[in-house]
C-alpha positions as CSV (number, residue, x, y, z in Angstrom):
1,M,0.0,0.0,0.0
2,F,2.9,2.4,0.8
3,P,6.1,1.5,-1.0
4,M,9.5,2.1,0.4
5,G,10.4,5.8,0.0
6,S,6.9,6.9,0.6
7,N,7.2,7.5,4.3
8,M,6.3,11.1,3.9
9,Q,3.1,10.3,2.0
10,F,2.2,7.8,4.7
11,A,2.7,10.4,7.4
12,K,0.6,12.9,5.5
13,W,-2.1,10.3,5.1
14,I,-2.2,9.6,8.8
15,F,-2.4,13.3,9.6
16,T,-4.9,14.1,6.9
17,L,-7.3,11.4,8.1
18,G,-6.9,12.8,11.6
19,L,-5.9,9.4,13.0
20,L,-2.9,10.6,14.9
21,P,-4.8,12.6,17.5
22,V,-7.5,9.9,17.9
23,A,-5.4,6.8,17.9
24,G,-2.4,8.2,19.8
25,V,0.5,5.9,20.7
26,P,-0.9,2.7,19.0
27,M,-1.2,4.6,15.7
28,L,2.4,5.9,16.1
29,A,3.6,2.3,16.6
30,L,1.7,1.1,13.5
31,A,3.2,4.0,11.5
32,A,6.7,3.2,12.7
33,A,6.3,-0.5,11.7
34,L,5.0,0.4,8.3
35,M,7.7,3.0,7.6
36,S,10.5,0.5,8.5
37,A,9.0,-2.4,6.5
38,R,11.4,-4.3,4.4
39,P,11.4,-3.8,0.6
40,A,8.8,-6.1,-1.0
41,L,9.9,-9.4,-2.5
42,A,9.2,-9.4,-6.2
43,A,8.9,-12.5,-8.3
44,G,10.4,-14.5,-5.4
45,Y,13.7,-12.6,-5.5
46,E,15.0,-10.5,-2.6
47,L,17.2,-7.8,-3.8
48,A,18.8,-7.1,-0.4
49,G,22.5,-8.1,-0.5
50,T,25.9,-7.1,-1.9
51,Y,26.7,-7.4,-5.6
52,R,29.9,-7.3,-7.7
53,L,29.9,-5.7,-11.1
54,V,30.5,-8.4,-13.7
55,S,30.2,-6.2,-16.9
56,S,29.2,-2.8,-18.1
57,S,28.4,-1.7,-21.6
58,T,27.1,1.4,-23.4
59,T,24.8,1.3,-26.4
60,H,24.9,4.4,-28.5
61,L,21.3,4.8,-29.8
62,D,22.2,6.9,-32.9
63,T,24.5,4.1,-34.3
64,G,23.4,1.0,-32.4
65,E,27.0,0.4,-31.4
66,D,27.4,-1.5,-28.1
67,V,30.7,-0.6,-26.4
68,P,32.0,-2.6,-23.5
69,D,33.2,-0.4,-20.6
70,E,36.7,-1.9,-20.2
71,G,38.1,-2.1,-16.7
72,A,34.8,-1.4,-15.0
73,K,34.7,-2.5,-11.4
74,G,32.0,-1.9,-8.8
75,S,29.9,-2.9,-5.9
76,I,26.3,-2.2,-5.1
77,M,24.7,-2.9,-1.7
78,Y,21.0,-3.1,-0.9
79,G,20.0,-3.2,2.7
80,P,16.8,-4.8,4.1
81,D,16.0,-1.4,5.5
82,G,15.4,0.0,2.0
83,R,18.8,1.9,1.6
84,M,21.4,1.3,-1.0
85,L,25.0,2.4,-1.9
86,V,26.9,2.0,-5.2
87,L,30.5,2.6,-6.3
88,I,31.6,2.0,-9.9
89,T,35.1,2.8,-11.3
90,Y,35.9,2.8,-15.0
91,G,38.9,2.4,-17.2
92,D,42.6,2.8,-16.5
93,R,42.7,4.7,-13.3
94,P,45.9,6.5,-12.2
95,K,47.7,5.2,-9.1
96,A,50.2,7.4,-7.3
97,E,52.9,6.1,-4.9
98,S,50.9,7.5,-2.0
99,A,48.0,9.8,-1.2
100,A,50.6,12.5,-0.3
101,K,52.1,12.2,-3.8
102,L,48.8,12.3,-5.7
103,T,48.9,15.1,-8.3
104,D,45.9,17.4,-9.1
105,H,45.7,15.8,-12.6
106,Q,45.5,12.4,-11.0
107,R,42.8,13.5,-8.6
108,V,40.8,14.9,-11.6
109,Q,41.2,11.6,-13.5
110,L,40.2,9.5,-10.5
111,F,37.1,11.6,-10.0
112,R,36.1,11.4,-13.7
113,T,36.4,7.7,-13.7
114,M,34.1,6.9,-10.8
115,L,30.4,7.1,-9.9
116,S,29.1,6.8,-6.4
117,Y,25.8,7.5,-4.7
118,G,23.4,6.3,-2.1
119,G,19.8,6.6,-1.0
120,T,16.6,4.6,-0.7
121,Y,15.4,2.1,-3.2
122,E,12.2,0.3,-4.4
123,F,12.1,-3.0,-6.3
124,D,9.1,-4.5,-7.9
125,G,10.7,-7.4,-9.8
126,K,10.8,-5.6,-13.1
127,T,12.4,-2.2,-12.1
128,V,14.6,-0.9,-9.3
129,T,14.2,2.8,-8.4
130,H,17.0,4.6,-6.6
131,H,16.1,7.8,-4.8
132,V,19.5,9.5,-4.4
133,D,20.2,11.5,-1.2
134,I,24.0,11.4,-1.1
135,C,26.4,11.4,-4.1
136,S,30.1,12.1,-4.9
137,D,29.4,14.8,-7.5
138,E,26.3,16.6,-6.1
139,I,24.8,16.4,-9.5
140,R,22.8,13.2,-8.7
141,C,21.6,14.3,-5.3
142,G,17.9,14.7,-5.2
143,T,17.4,12.7,-8.4
144,T,15.7,9.4,-9.0
145,F,17.0,6.6,-11.3
146,V,14.8,3.9,-12.7
147,R,16.5,0.8,-14.0
148,D,14.8,-2.1,-15.9
149,V,15.8,-5.3,-14.2
150,T,16.1,-9.0,-15.3
151,V,17.1,-11.6,-12.8
152,D,18.9,-14.9,-13.8
153,G,19.7,-16.9,-10.7
154,D,22.2,-14.7,-8.7
155,R,22.8,-12.4,-11.6
156,V,20.9,-9.2,-12.0
157,T,21.0,-7.1,-15.1
158,Y,20.1,-3.4,-15.0
159,T,19.3,-1.5,-18.2
160,T,19.0,2.3,-17.9
161,R,16.3,4.3,-19.7
162,P,17.7,6.2,-22.7
163,Q,19.7,9.2,-21.4
164,P,22.2,11.8,-22.7
165,G,25.8,10.6,-22.7
166,P,28.1,12.4,-20.3
167,I,30.7,13.2,-22.9
168,D,28.8,14.2,-26.1
169,G,25.2,14.4,-25.0
170,K,24.1,11.8,-27.5
171,M,21.5,9.3,-26.3
172,I,22.8,6.1,-24.7
173,V,21.6,3.1,-22.8
174,I,23.9,1.5,-20.2
175,T,23.6,-2.2,-19.3
176,L,25.2,-3.4,-16.0
177,V,25.4,-7.0,-15.0
178,W,25.7,-7.7,-11.2
179,Q,26.6,-10.9,-9.4
180,K,25.1,-11.4,-5.9
181,L,27.8,-12.3,-3.4
182,R,27.2,-15.2,-1.0
């Protein structure tokens, strides 16, 4: 009735119906239980867990070219509390001798070749929705990402909706394959 991430709508619903003043403490207990509910199981698959990135590829919609993202590494974690975190790195990343010897150019390259964010999530068996409330670049904060999902055993494949590419603005679709860790 109230999916994860809709805690505010639920609180407004309780207040609008006037149930809080009438029901008092028992209603608060019910509200707390519903707001902390686990994400729904969909199609018999529980998303909660930690996953390792197996592959990443980008399809350029104007040409149909599918380009593997060489050197992509990543982890994504879904908690049973409805929160998630993701970190993905791409390509040949610079490595300095130490943090103290890291140059500004290396810092820029490291930042350009990573993506990280966290927030709440919803999973219905066909899509996963990330509601971003913390991110490494401040661009994603406050946004929502919807990924189409297919599940094959412990492998989960995410396909983004068409979106402008970060380099040239041309429309792309990104496919990420994740392996659930045991």
